[in-house]
N, C-alpha and C positions, 0 to 999 in steps of 0.2 A: 234132255236138258242137262246143263252143266251142274254137277253136284258141288264142285268147288270152283266158283267163278274166278277167285283170286289166283289160283294156280294156273289157270288157262291164260290169264293176263301176263303171267310171268314168262310164258313161252312165246306168246304172240301179242302183237299190238291188237287190242280187242276190237276196235272199230273196223279196221281193214279186214280182219279175219271174219267178223260177223257179216260184213258186206258180201264177202265171197260166199259164205254159207247161205245167206239170204238169196243171192242171185241163183245159186245152185238149186235151191228148194222152192223158189217162187213158181206158182202155177200160172201166174199172169205176167204180162210184159212189165218190165221194171224200168223206171225213170229215176233220175238222180233225186228228184224231189221226194218220191215215195220211199226210196232207199234211205234218205236222210231221216225221215220219220221213223222208219222201221228200226234203224240202229241208234236212234236218239243222238243225232249229230247235226251240225249245221250243214246247210246245202253247199256252202262254199268249201267246207272241209271235205265233204263227200266228192265234190267235183275234182278237187286237188288230188285226192287219193286215186280216183278213177283215171285221171289223166296219167298218173304215174304207172298205174296198172296197164293202161293202154300201151305205153311206151315199151313195156316188157311183154307185150302180146298175151296178157292175161284176160283182158276184157276187150270187147269191140263195141263201137257205137254205130247204130243204124238210124239215120235221120228219117223221120216220118212226119212230114209237114214241119211244124215248129218244134216237135218233140224229138228227143234222141232216146231210142231204146237201147238199154245196156244188156249185152249178152256175154256169157263166158266163152272164151275160145276153148279149143280142145285142151290146151295147156292149163287154162283157168279151171276147167272142170276137174282135172287131175289134182290141182293144188287145193281146190275147195273140198274135194272128197277126202284128201289127206288131212286137212285141217279138221273136218267134221269127224273123222275117225279118232283123231287125237282128243278132240273135245268130248266125244262119247266115252272115251276110256278114262277120263279124269274123274 
């Protein structure tokens, strides 16, 4: 857990960083709606951030029926791991 949450926010935009960490550590399939709840953000804001991350090959969407499962790409895994390391060292 972050000892000093404020300093983490100084280095990273908190919501996108927490989205990546949650995607990395989630034992279940992740959808935009449950990610929004987990990081305390609106659904539309989460989707906007995820679309930007998809453009940079950080996350991928896999359509399953009406739902889209969000997964980290290899690049996304590395970034999420690095962010988590920084968070754990603060």
